[in-house]
C-alpha positions in Angstrom: 39.9 -10.5 -28.3 39.2 -14.2 -27.9 38.3 -15.1 -24.3 38.8 -18.6 -22.9 36.2 -19.3 -20.2 35.9 -21.8 -17.4 33.1 -24.2 -18.4 31.7 -24.4 -14.9 32.0 -20.8 -13.6 32.1 -18.8 -16.8 35.1 -16.9 -15.4 37.7 -15.7 -17.9 40.8 -17.9 -17.9 42.7 -16.2 -20.7 42.2 -13.2 -23.0 43.9 -13.9 -26.3 44.6 -10.9 -28.6 43.4 -11.7 -32.1 42.6 -9.7 -35.2 40.7 -6.4 -34.8 37.3 -7.8 -35.8 36.8 -11.4 -34.9 33.4 -12.6 -36.0 33.3 -16.4 -35.6 35.4 -19.2 -34.0 35.5 -22.9 -34.5 37.6 -25.6 -32.8 39.2 -28.6 -34.5 42.5 -30.1 -35.8 44.2 -29.2 -32.5 43.4 -25.4 -32.7 40.8 -22.7 -32.4 40.2 -20.9 -35.7 38.9 -17.3 -35.8 37.5 -15.6 -38.9 38.3 -11.9 -39.1 35.8 -9.8 -41.0 37.5 -6.6 -42.1 41.0 -8.1 -42.2 40.0 -10.9 -44.6 42.0 -13.5 -42.6 41.6 -16.6 -40.5 43.8 -16.9 -37.5 44.9 -20.2 -35.8 45.1 -20.1 -32.0 47.0 -22.8 -30.1 44.8 -23.7 -27.1 47.9 -24.9 -25.2 49.7 -21.6 -25.3 46.7 -19.2 -25.9 48.6 -17.6 -28.7 47.9 -16.9 -32.4 50.2 -19.2 -34.3 49.2 -18.4 -37.9 47.4 -15.9 -39.9 46.0 -17.0 -43.3 44.8 -14.5 -45.9 41.8 -15.3 -48.0 41.6 -12.5 -50.5 41.9 -8.7 -49.9 38.2 -8.1 -50.7 36.5 -10.9 -48.8 34.5 -10.2 -45.7 34.9 -13.4 -43.8 32.1 -14.7 -41.6 31.1 -18.2 -40.4 33.7 -21.0 -40.4 33.8 -24.7 -39.6 36.3 -27.5 -39.3 35.6 -30.7 -41.2 37.3 -33.4 -43.2 40.9 -32.2 -42.4 40.2 -28.6 -43.5 38.9 -25.3 -42.3 36.0 -23.8 -44.3 35.1 -20.2 -44.2 32.4 -18.1 -45.8 33.4 -15.0 -47.8 30.0 -13.3 -47.9 31.2 -10.2 -49.8 32.5 -12.2 -52.8 30.1 -15.1 -52.9 32.7 -17.7 -52.0 33.5 -20.5 -49.6 37.2 -20.9 -49.0 38.9 -24.2 -48.1 42.0 -23.8 -45.9 44.6 -26.5 -45.7 45.8 -26.4 -42.1 49.1 -28.1 -43.0 49.9 -25.6 -45.7 48.3 -22.7 -43.8 46.9 -21.5 -47.1 43.6 -21.3 -49.0 43.7 -24.2 -51.4 40.2 -23.9 -53.0 37.6 -21.2 -53.4 34.0 -22.2 -54.5 32.0 -19.4 -56.1 28.2 -19.5 -55.4 25.3 -17.8 -57.2 24.3 -16.1 -53.9 25.8 -14.5 -50.9 26.7 -17.4 -48.6 25.8 -16.9 -44.9 26.1 -20.1 -43.0 27.6 -23.5 -43.6 27.2 -27.0 -42.2 28.3 -30.6 -42.9 26.0 -33.6 -43.3 26.1 -36.9 -45.1 29.6 -36.1 -46.4 28.6 -32.9 -48.1 29.0 -29.2 -47.4 25.7 -27.3 -47.1 25.8 -23.5 -47.6 22.8 -21.2 -47.0 22.6 -18.4 -49.7 21.2 -15.2 -48.2 20.1 -13.1 -51.2 18.5 -15.8 -53.3 17.0 -17.7 -50.4 18.8 -20.9 -51.5 20.7 -23.7 -49.9 23.6 -25.2 -51.9 24.7 -28.8 -51.4 28.4 -29.3 -52.4 29.6 -32.9 -52.7 33.0 -33.3 -51.1 35.4 -36.0 -52.4 
């Protein structure tokens, strides 16, 4: 369940049914994006209607974790398959998958690049974005 809260009072304004195991949420590109761990999907929620408007599959085996919105795309970590997925919000599909040498855990954007923390190897990967 995704809960929309009043920023002043913290009271629940809406409870939005999403996937069974939502693990992260990010806002951008006119939507709220939710990564779903066991279902291996990302869901797009319309903040105007408080409804899921799209479900995008990554890969059947990926446990999806952190996600972020940047550069006209949604980026999500697949920590069980060592990948970072790029989702095109217009196509509602994964358009790229970057394989890393380590299990990715977190991602951030700085200086026009994607930075990914690798858990097992204790590494940080810098990926130049065009």
